[in-house]
N, C-alpha and C positions, 0 to 999 in steps of 0.2 A: 650717855651723851650729856654734854655740859658745855657752857660758854662762859666767857667772862662779862660781866656787867657791873655798873656801879654798886649794885646791891650786894655784891660778892666780897668787896674789898676788906670786909672786917675779918675774913677767914684766912688762915695761912694756906697759900696756893703757889703753884708754879705760874710762870708767865701765862696770860690769857686765862686765868682762872681754872686751870686744870689741876685736878689732884696730883700730888707728887708721886714720884716713882714707888714709894712705899706702898701707896693705896692702889696702884695701877694692877697689882697681882690679884686684888680682890674684885675686880670689875668685870670679869668675863659674863657673869650672870646679869650685872646691871645693864650690859650693852643690849640686852633683849627685852628690857623692862620699860621702854618708853611708853607710857599711856597719855595720849592727847585726848583729853575728855571731849566727847561730843563730834568727833571727826565725821562719824557716820552721817551727821546732818547734811554734810556737803553732798554726798552721793544721793541723799533723799531730797534734794532740791530745796534746802531751806531758803525761804524768801523773806528776808528781814534786813532792814538796814543795821549798820553797825551800832552797837550800844556803846555808852560811855565806857572808857577804859577803866580797869580796876585802880584805884588811887594808890600813889605813893610807892610802887614797887619798881624801882629801876628804870623809870621812863625817860626817854630822850626824844624830842621831836613830837611830831603830830601824825596820827594816822592818816589824815587827809582823805578819808572815805567820803566820796559825794553822796552815797546812798542811792536808792532805785530812782529818785526824781532828781538828782543833780546832773551837773555837766558830765557828759559821757566821754569826752576825750577821745584819743586814738585808739584803734583796735586792729586785730590781725584775724585771719581766718584760722580755723582749727589746724594745728600741726604739732605732733608730739615733740617735746624737747629732748635734745640729745647731748647738750653740753652746757655747763654753767662756768662763767668766769666772772670773779669780782677782784679786779686788779688791786684795789686799795688794800686788801689784806691778803693777797697771795693766794685765793682760792681758784683752783681750776680743776674741774672735774668732769668726766663723762657721767651721764645720769642713768641711774636705774629706774625701772617702773615699779611703783609700790601700789599695794591694795590695803585692804582692811583684815585685821584678825576677826575671828569669830565673835568676840566681845565688842567689835565695832571700833576698837583702837587702831591706830595707824601701824601698818607693817614696818618693821624696823629694817632699814638698809642691811643687806647681807654683807657688804664690804665696808670696812671703816673708812677707806680712803675715797669712796664714792658716794655722793649724795643721790637722793631718789626723789622722782616726781610722783605725787599721788594720782593715779590714773583716773579717779572719780571726780577730780576737779578740773576746771577749764585748763586748756593748754596756755602756756605763757604768751601774752599778747591778746588772747580772747578777752572779751568782757567778763568780769568776776574774778574771784580770787584763785589764782594757781598756787598749789600748795607744793613746797619742797620740804624735805628733812634730811638731816645727816648726822653723824656721830661727830663728836669732838675728841674724845678720849677712846683709846683701845688699850687692851693689855700690854701693848708694846710701845705705846707713846701717843703723840698727838694725832688726831684723825682729821678728816676733810674739813669740818667746821670749827676747828681749835680756835680760830681768831674771829668767827662770826660775830661775837659780842663787841669787838672792837670797831665795828663799822660806824661811820658817823652820817648823819642826816646829809642828804645831797650826794652820797657816793654812788658810783655807777656800777650796775649789774647788767651782764650781758647774757643772754640765753640764746644759743644756737638751735634751731628747730630742724626737723627732718626735711622741711622744704627748703633748706639752705639759707633761709632768711634768719636774722638776729633781731630778737626783741630786746631792746635796751630800756632798763628801768632805772628809777632814781629813788634812793632810799629816803622815806619820808618819816620813819620812826624806827627805834630799837627799844624793845621793851622786855622786862622780865616779870613773870608772873608766877605765884605759888600754885602748885597743881590743884589745890583744892579751890582756889579761885580763878581758875582759867577761864577767860571770857570767850566763851564759844562764838557768840554772835559777832564779837569784834574781829575774831580771827577768821572765821569761816562763813560769816554771813555774806549773801550775795552783793556785789557792788555793781554800780552802773558803769564804772570805769574798768579798764584792764588793770588788774592789781596783782601782786605777788606777795606770798608769805614764805619765809624761810624759817624753819624750826628746828630747835635743839633743846637739850636739856639744860639746867644750871641749877646753881645753889647746892653744892655738895654738902651733905650731912655726915660728919665724922662718926656720930653715934650710930647711925643706921646703915652706913655704907651705901647709901643710895642718893639720887639727886631730888630735891624737894620742889624744883620749879622747872619752867620752861622759859627760854629766850626766844623771842620772836622778831624777825626783821620784817618791817612793812615796806613795800615799794609800789610804785605806779609807773605804768608805761610812759616812756618820755620820747621814745623814737624807735623807728623801724630801719633796717638795713638789709642788704643782701638782694 
């Protein structure tokens, strides 16, 4: 999985930061290799405010996390998500349910054109960080999160839930992190507000044929419908 961000512009890539067709033939194994350090802390109920973001790696906007003692904002009762729509970048997908691998890393979505919701996180609209992940590349071309890194702060994200209601989020930040510096608490730490994290891989490495980083979109609940 990969996504375009300002940190990637120094490398030769197709539109949206995806490796070119010559490299896609070598990516079948890569698609099963997303490791998001510390995701298991969500399921273990990590209780910590967000830490300061890692400096200088493709940051745009502000996370805007209020922390456990900050303003709580709107929230919705629990209901599992079934569909994700991000009109600004043409992302429209039904959602899979994801778990954890034996090593505590996030299960990779089984279908390149569908994103997934991590079932150990809050449902979108509940207080806390709802976590979604998706591929950007596949062996045959762009995948569901191909344009995720193109999102701008203020963009609208809509998630339709099993109860028929729609959780409407506003993007507060788009950031790229090196995998060895992935800020677990910033991404997965409990939040007083209803928040959303969309995750994919980024920063393709020609030498290793792997992705060296993650792109994370941060958003907070702005309204409810349905």
